[in-house]
C-alpha positions, 0 to 999 in steps of 0.5 A, spaced: 500 500 499 502 506 498 502 512 502 496 516 499 492 509 500 495 509 508 493 516 509 486 515 506 485 509 510 488 512 517 483 518 515 477 513 514 478 509 520 478 516 524 472 518 521 468 511 523 472 511 530 469 518 531 462 516 529 462 510 533 464 515 539 458 520 538 453 520 543 447 515 541 440 517 541 434 516 545 433 509 544 440 506 543 441 509 550 436 507 553 439 500 551 446 501 553 443 504 560 439 496 560 445 493 559 450 496 564 444 495 569 443 487 567 451 486 567 452 490 573 457 495 569 457 501 573 463 504 568 458 503 562 452 507 566 457 513 568 459 514 561 452 514 558 451 520 564 452 527 563 458 531 567 454 533 572 452 526 574 459 524 573 462 529 577 457 527 583 459 519 582 466 521 583 465 525 589 461 519 591 467 515 590 472 519 594 467 520 600 467 512 599 474 512 600 474 516 606 469 512 609 473 506 608 479 509 611 475 512 617 471 506 619 475 500 617 470 493 617 464 497 616 460 497 610 462 503 606 457 508 602 458 504 596 457 497 599 452 496 595 454 500 589 451 505 585 443 505 586 442 505 578 435 502 579 429 503 585 431 496 588 437 492 588 434 485 586 438 482 580 434 483 574 432 477 569 430 483 564 431 490 563 426 494 557 426 501 554 419 503 553 416 510 552 422 512 549 423 520 547 428 525 546 428 527 554 426 521 557 425 513 558 421 509 562 425 502 563 421 496 565 425 492 570 423 484 572 427 482 577 430 474 577 428 472 583 420 474 582 418 475 575 411 478 577 414 483 581 416 488 576 418 496 576 419 502 572 424 507 573 425 512 568 431 515 565 431 523 565 435 525 558 438 531 556 440 533 549 448 534 548 450 539 543 453 534 538 445 532 537 446 526 542 443 525 549 445 523 556 442 521 562 441 527 566 437 523 572 434 517 574 427 517 577 425 511 581 419 506 582 414 506 584 412 514 584 418 517 581 419 522 586 426 519 588 432 521 584 439 518 583 441 525 583 438 526 591 441 519 592 448 521 590 448 527 595 445 524 600 450 518 600 456 522 599 455 527 605 456 521 610 460 525 615 
């Protein structure tokens, strides 16, 4: 392959990589969030959050580390991980429904009792490049409890 072909190949590879890294639309984001929750992949869930939530999660991780130092042997704030859903049950499934540009309802079916489903709502925000990110999570049953409030509450253990 000559130099011109190599440069074209690199340019195309860069174009495809940047397109793959673009933020998702609402439906894709909801599916990826479900994937993160089902597989307990907090890192993936965090990449889908807006910068404000990512910063709050980072503050919580610092508070968790401080707690572990101050109270060795006690259960730390992140002892059960991030509260990405209303209930900590292991999941059989997560299905996005009623997806709009500013939100998505996620229907969860726990593995322990498939008849005990619940619904949380992702609050989505548009990004300058036309994608969306998670701005908050409204927890079941009445969706008045919020992920952002939980982050603040747990991070203020002192």
